[in-house]
N, C-alpha and C positions, 0 to 999 in steps of 0.2 A: 278203266276208272271213270267216275261220274264226272261230267265235265263242271259241274256245280261244285264239286269239292275242289277241283283244280283251282277254280277262281275263289274259293272261300265264300261262297254266297249261297243262301238257300233257294230251293226251287221256286219259292213264291216271291223272290225278290223282285223289285221294280226294274225296268229298264235302265233307270238311272242308277240304281244300286249297281247294277251288272256292269255298265259302263264305268264307273267310278273304280270298281274293283279291278276291271281288266286294266284300266289306266295305271292303277297303283302298281300292279304285278308288272306290266310293261316297262315302267319306268325304273323299277328294281332291277328286272332281269335283262333288259335290251343289251345286245352284245356291244353296241357303242357306249354303253355306261358301265358294264359289268364285264371285266375281262376274264372271268372264270370260264374255262372250258365247257361246264355244265349250264352255263347261262344261255347259250345257245340253244341247246337241247330244251331248256325250260320255257324259253321263248317261243319255240314251235308248239309246245304242249299247251300253253297259255292261248296261243292263236287259234289253235285247233279246238279248244273247249269253247272259246268265245264264239268262234264260228258256227260249231254245233249247236249251241245254245240258241243263237239267232235263228238258225234253221229250223229247230224244233218250235220255237215260238212262233215263226212266220206259218208252220204247218197246223198249229193248234194243239200240239202234242205234248204230255208230259215226258220226262226222261225215261220212265218205265216203259210207256208205250213205244217211244221212238226206238230206244235201244233193243227192245224185244223185236220190233218190226226189222230193223236193220240187220241185227245178227243173225236172225233166222234165214233170210235171203242169202246173206254171206256163207253161211254155215252149209246151206243147201248146196251152193255152187260150188264151195271147196272140196266138200266130201263126195259129191255125186260122180266125180270122175275118178274115184278110187287113188287119190293122190296119197302120198306118203311123205312124212317128215316134214321139212320146210316147205315142200312144193304145195301142199295145201294152204299154208299161209300166203305164199306168193298168188295164188288163184284168188283167194279172198281179197288180199291186197289189190289186184288189178281191178276186181269187182268195185270195191270201195273207191278207187280213184275214177273209175269211170261214171260212178253215180255221184262225185263230188263229196263223198263223205270222209274228209281228211281226219276227222277225229278216229274214225274206225281203221282208217289206213295207218295211222301213227300206232295204233295199238297193235296192228299186225306186224308192222316194222318191229316193234319191240320184241314180239313173239318169235321172230326168226332167230335161230341159233347160230347157224353157219353164215358169217358175214363176209362173203366174197365179194367178187367183183359186182355180181347182180344185185346184192344189196345195197352196195354204195351207189350203183346206178339209180335205184329207186330213191336213194336218201337224197 
């Protein structure tokens, strides 16, 4: 999912608007304030989206440029080793974590179907 959509801001929003949206969502979903079990997951998603946007802006890239370049690299590493099932997602997850792309790592975590001990280790 587009990190701008997660934070409910447009791609051309100012840094101030971005920060304001992040703080509002963090205030709403922070686990210390919101006891819902889904709040912690939502907070991780919000943090990852905010970090991803900051990284894109630091590199001077738009979301479409950034996501295209990132996902191509992960897809190549994941599929080049003839991985099957969830293994291809674990390989892409490893690549995302090594490069500090936590938003993509979060997306791969959600794509893994078999949530066994390995999944919980990464989580």
